[in-house]
C-alpha positions, 0 to 999 in steps of 0.5 A: 214501437218494437212490439208493432215492427215486430208483427207486422214483418211476418204478414209482410214477408209472407209468401204470395200465393204465385210464388209458392205455386212456382216453387211447388211447380219447379219442385215438380220439375226436377223431381220428376224429369218425365212428368214435366215434359208430359205436363209440357206436352199437354199444356201445348196440346192445349195451347192448339186445340185453343188457337187452332184457328189461327194456327191450321194452315186450312180449313178444316171442312175445305174438301178439293178433290183435285188434292186427294190422299197428298202424301206429305209436301211443305204444303200439307206436312201431314198429306190429305184425305181421302176428300182433300182435306189437310190433315195437319188442320185437322188434327190440330182443330181435332185437339179440341173435343178431345181435350174438352170432353177428356178433361170436362169428363175426367172432372166431372166424373171424379167428383162426383164419384169421390162424393159418394166415395167419402159419403159411404167411407164416412156413414158406413152401415146401410149407406155404404152396403146399398152404393158398394152393391151398386157399385160392383153391379156398375163396375162389372160393366165395361166402359164401352159397353156402358158408353154405347148403351148410353148414347144408344138410349138417349141420342143426340143434344148438342149445346153450344155445339157439345153432345151433351149426352155423350158427355153423360155417356163417356162421365156415368162409367168412372163415376163407380170406379172413382166412388171405389178408390176414393172410399179406400182412401176416405177409411183411413181419414176416418178414423183420425182423431181430429176427426171424431173430435168434429163431431164431439164439437158437434160439426154437421156431416156435410162440414166434416166431409167437404172440410176436414176428409176432402182435403185429405184425399186431393193427392189420390184424387188427382192421381185418377184424375190424369188417368180417366182423363187419358181414359176418357180420352180414347173412349171418346175417339172409339166412341167416334171411330164406331160412328156414336161418337164425334158426327161429321162434319167436326174434325175428331180424331177417333172419326178420321180413323174411321171414314179410312177404307181398307186400302188406304193403310197399304197407299196412303198411311199419314192417313190414319199414323198421324191421328192414331200419334196424335191419339197415343200421344195425348193418352200417354202424356196424361198417363206419364203424368198421374204416374209423376203425380202419384211419385209425387205426392207419396209420403215415402219418396219425397226429401 
């Protein structure tokens, strides 16, 4: 009788995944208060972008030439632009393309780069040499130049309102960066005894990399994803500002800055100020979250 009761106790007392996640989140908030603030800001932006049609007081595409360049007021919290469109509504709707492109391209580029970097470190030899020399060539090209070349060559290809070629243009420059970082981290993991044991047991190369190496590379990967997201949002805004990113009439933060004349800087500074603040706050939040994750995941800082 006692044997059955003691065997059932551990599974009954085992904490749920939700409880473990809340515990980890609570510890992160206690040890990294600035990271918690950044995470709260990012979640707020995600909610604002998801429910922009319900939260925006005006149609972001509706022009009113009787309300051109109105200053911030109770009716228009952030004023209007040179077409009489509500700036606050456009910033809310501009959260969608910024976060959608930023997060999705950062994840895709990071996953591909992590796979290439891990494979390069695991196999070594000729495969490692070819991948690293290719990385050296790609890393010598500035990010904005690489993105401009890809967009110019591929043109526009929209699927469901999303420019796939723009996503490719933003994703490609970050793959060699992630591959280089993950290769460096994977080199130390490859020399671990459990990797040699897995090889001795006859496990396939794919199984060793996926089940034994990649789980031990999650910490640097998460930090790099946060940093990449900040950079991709800034890169998307830069491409839109240059006229090769998001196009009218889609509300986008970089596009809101592109149509501003020199005179507007002095006569209606709110048209430039608020989109610029949205870009800066978003990039700063993801950068701050990346720094917090790096400190939280560093074994030397754990208590």
